[in-house]
N, C-alpha and C positions, 0 to 999 in steps of 0.2 A: 152697312158695311158691304162695297159691293164684291161677290164672287169674284170679278175678272180686275179688279186691282188688287195691288202690293200688300201684302198684310206687316204684320209689325217687326216681322224676323228679317223683312227685304223679300221674301217670297210670292210668287205667280202663280199658285201650286205649286210644284215641283221644279218649275226655274225661279230662277234670280240667285240673291244670294252677294256673297264678296268674299271673293278669292282670289286675295291680295298678299303679295311679301309682305312679310314682317315690314318694311323699310316703310309698306305705304299705309299701313292700318290708323297709326295718329291720324294722316288726312282724312282717310275712308273718315271712319270713328267723328271726327269731329265734324262732317260734312252730318252723318246720319243722326247725329244729337242735335244740332241746329239750323238744317236747313227748311223745316217746316217753322220753326219758332218764328226765322227769318221771315219767310215767306206772306206769313201769316200777322206778320208787324204790321198795321196801320201805314207806317211810314212811306215802307216797303211796298205795299200795294200800291200807294196814292205816285209814288216815281217810277214805278214799273206802268202804273194806265197813262200814266202823262206821257212818257216816252213813247209807248206803243201807239198812243192817237197822235201825238205832235211831231213824232221824229220817225216813226214807220210809216206814219198813215192808214193805221187801224181805224175802223174796222177796214177789211177788203171788203171788194165787192160781190157778192153773189149773183151772175150772171147767167141768167135763162139763154143758152144758147139754141135760137130758134132753127140755126140752120143745121145744127147737130141732131138738133130732139127728132126734125122730120126724117133725116135719112133712118134712122133708128127707130122710130115709132115710141117714145115715151119723152116724157118731159126731165129732159136734161139741164143739170145745174150746175155753172162751175164755180167753185171758191176760189177765187182770184189771188192766191197768194204770190203770184207772178209779180202781182204789181205794189206788194211791199218795198221797202226800202231797201235797197242790194239785190231785189229781185228772186227772191227765195221766201220761202217760208221761216228758216234757219235763224232770222234776225230775232223772232219772238222769244227764242233760247237764249240767246246771246244778250240780249239786255236782260234777262232775268238771272243769268250767270255773272255778268258783271258787278250788278248789283248786291249778289251775295258775294263775291270776293270781296266786295269794298269793304262791308259790314264784317268781313273776316278779318280785314287785314294784308289783305294779298298785295303785291307790288309786280308781280309777275304774273301774266297770262303767257297758257301753252294751251295749242289744239289741233288737231288733225283734221285733216280735208280730203274730199276725194273729188269731187267733181268743182271742190273751190269755193261752194257757196258758204258752207260752211266758215272757210279759212276769212273769206270777205267780212260774213258779216262779228266774226270775232275780232279781226284787225280794224274794222268799222267800231265798233264799242270800245276797242282800247283805244283808239284816237280821241274816240267823245271825250273819257275818261281819264284820258292823258299816262294808261299804264303800257308800259313793254310789253311786246308780244312777239311771240314765236310760233310758230306755225310749221308743222309739217306735214309735209305732203309726197306721195310717190311720186318720184322721178318721172315715170310713165305719163301723168298725171298732168303734171307741170307740163310737159309737152303738148298732151291734147287740149289742156286748158288755160294756156297761155293768158287770155284775157283776164283771167281771175288773178293770176299771179301777179300781172301785172297791176292790180287793182288792189291786191296785200303789200305789195310794196310802193305803193302810192301813198299808203297809208302808213307807211314808218313801221310794216310787219318784217321780222325778217323771216325768210321762206326758206326752211330746212328740205331738202333731197332724202327723203329714205332711197335706200339703192340695197337692200334687201329685198331676197325673196322674188313676187312679183311685182315689186317697186308700184303698188298702188295702195288701194285704203286701208288696208291689214297692217301690212308694213309699218305703213305713217303711224297707226294708232301704237304698234309695238315700238317705235321712237318713241312717240311723246309718254309713254308709260316708263321708259326709260327716263326719261327728264325727270318727271317728276317724283320719282325713286330716289336722282340726284339732288334736288333742289325741294326737300320737302316741305321746308319753313315759310318761304317767301310766295312761291307758287301754287297758282288753281289753275286749270285744269278743266278748262270748257269743253267738253265731250261733248258732240252734234250729236247725237243720234241715240234712243232709248238701249244703251247700250251701255258695258262698262257694270263695275261692283253698285252693290244698293249704297247711297240714294240715288245713283244716275238714272235709270231710265226711268222711276217714279219723278224726279224732278223734272227732267227733260218734258217727260206729256203732261204733266200740270202746263209746265210754261206753254207748251202748244196747245192743248187746249184751249185756246182763246179761239181757235179755229172751229172746233164744234159750238161752243158756245154762241158765239157769233150768227154760227150759222141756223141755227136754232132761231134765234129772235128773225132773221133775216126771214126764212122759210115761214113763218109763223102772220112776218109781214105781206108775203108775197103769194101766198096757196090757201093761207088759213089755219094749217096746222104745222106743228113745228119738228116733225120727224118726217123724213124721205121715205121710200121704200129700203131705196136701197144706197148705202155711201159703199164708195170705191176711193182707194187711196194708191199710189205704189209701194212698194217696200222692199231698202235693202235695209238697214238698218233697223230705218220704220219710224224714224219721228217725225215726216209728215202724218203718217197713216194711224200713228198712236192719238196725236193731234186732232184729226177730222173724226176719229171714229169715237173720242174720248165721252163726250155725253152720251152715246148712242150706245155704250156697251149692255145697259142695262133697260134698252128698250126691247125686247125680243122680239119686235114684229118688223125691224130695220134688220133688213140685209147687211152683212160686213162683208166686202168682198177686199184682199188685199192682193196685188197683183207682183209678182216677182221678176228679176229677170231671168231668162231661159237661155239669153246670148243666141250661140247658133244651133240651141236647141238641149232639151232638159238630159237626152243619151248621146250627148257629145262630147261631152268632157271638158265642152266649152262652156259653161254657163255660171249663175249664179242662185238656183232654185233650189234654194235652201231648204223648205217643205220637203220639196218631193223627193232631195237625195240624202238630207242629213238626219244624224243619231243625236243623242241627246250627249252633252258635252261640255267644258269649260273652256270660254272664249273670253277674253279680256276682261277677265274679273265676274263674269258670273256664268251661272250653268244656263244656256240653252238648246237651243239645236243648230248643228252647225256641219258643213261638209268636211268629212273628215275618211281618211284609209281605215283600213282594218283595224291598224297598230293605233289607231288616235291622232295621226299627223292631216294638220288642218291641210284640207284641197284647195289648191289656186281659183280663184272664182276667175268669171268673165263677163265682163257685159261689153256690150257698146258705150253704156252710159256707164261713164265714172261713178256718180254716188251710189249706181246699184251693184256697184263691183267690190262686195264682201260676202264673205263665207258664211256667215251665219245671219238671225234676226235675234232682235233682243229680247228678252225672257216674257215678256208682257203677249208679245205675239206669239212665241213659243206655244203660250199656255193658251192664247185664243186658238190657234190652230188645234190644238190638242184637244182641246174642251168640245171642239165642233160649234164653238161660236160664232170663228169668222172662218170665211173663204181663203181660202192660200191657194191662189191658181200663178199662170204665167204667162208671158209674151217675150216672143223671140227678140231680138236685133233687129229683122226684118219688118216682122209686125207693127212695131214701136215706130221704126223710121216711117213707116206710111200712115202711120196714125197722125205722130205730128205733123205731114205735109197735108192729109185730110184735114186737121182743126186749121192747120194755117189757111188753107183755100176757101173753106168754110164759112169760118170767122174773123178772120185777118188776125188770128193771135199765133205767136209762134211757141209753142212750151218748148219748156226744157225737155230732153230724152227719156230723163227719169219720170217726169209727168207722164211723157208719150205711153211710156208702158200697160197705166191705166188707162189710158184711151183705149188701148190697142182692143183692150178685153172687149168692149162692146160689139166688136165685129161676131164674138162668139155668143151672144147672150139673143135671148127670144124673149121682145117684149109683147105684150096683150094691148097695149095703147094707153093706158092711164098709169103706170109706174110713172114716180118720179124720184130721178137719182142724182146726187150730187157727187161729181166727182171734183178732189182735191188739185185743185191746179198746183204745184208745189210752187213752179220757179218757171223764168221764162228763158226763152230757148236762145239767148243773145250768146252767152258764152258755149256753146255749139252750133254755131254758124257755120261754122271752119266742116265740123261734120257732119252736116247737113249737105253742105255744099257736094265735098268731094262723094257721098253716099249717092248722090241724085244727078251727078255731075252736072252742076247748076254753073 
């Protein structure tokens, strides 16, 4: 058993668990007792794999970015999750969870979303399976991610604005949890990241682990070795990173680098750099590291990227950070935007602003010329064109 994976009680070291209101306990317990059994059932695996192949378009390519590699003096591969159906890694998880919900007999699906990619992916699988779909989204995110809101509505989903707090991802999650408490019997909550009460962090990571599983096979084919020297991914809650890191966690020679959103700067008060500023606490049903005041109130996060605008990280990431297995760093809005533009102009690939945070860290690294680096390109930048245009006055 890996020391970096969840234990039988739902913890990663001191992080994790299921801190939920009594009303929700039956739902969470139902998932805890059944998720592994359902996921390991041959008919589930067969349907999941078939949909990933024929519907999502997996395996996603592992692309050798030659001009980017030349600029930084390393062999850089991009894991092209942006080429999945719906434009991000989020669909891997929603396919898995909709199949799980079906087998649990649920007829109604709820979700939270920040950048809108998880909302779109949830609306997509609900359309695929003919289930009712309600997506909670912060009022601010609805404004800055209008194309994704339109896509969700076109799929038949109801998009509900979260108007409390910072009106972003944290508040959308609060609203979704309230809905679940009020509709415990017929509703399944598809959480979009490796956050929430156990078993969500483990379940979502398992569905996303297809990213690193494919990467190992593709690297072996391209380089003769299954392991890179470095894997990198952006982290908000951290599902793309959890999937990118999954099969490398016990490969101690592989450096794991997670890049959080520093916003306007770690010390400005306008940031989402959780590991730099956070303390242990409970958020959205699990014990993790989160940004909070001295009296335990959650600090409002800020990032130009709606998908990284979250005041905590998943409990597995908290453990990777605390144990020293992962290097947790951050990139500012400006650094991320410049990195996104650079990739666009060097490789003809417009990345999501979330993914651009991971790319930004390349500027701070020193390579000796023979390293192999894999970066998870978690989503495509179509949803962010408006932000890019405004930022660069295009």
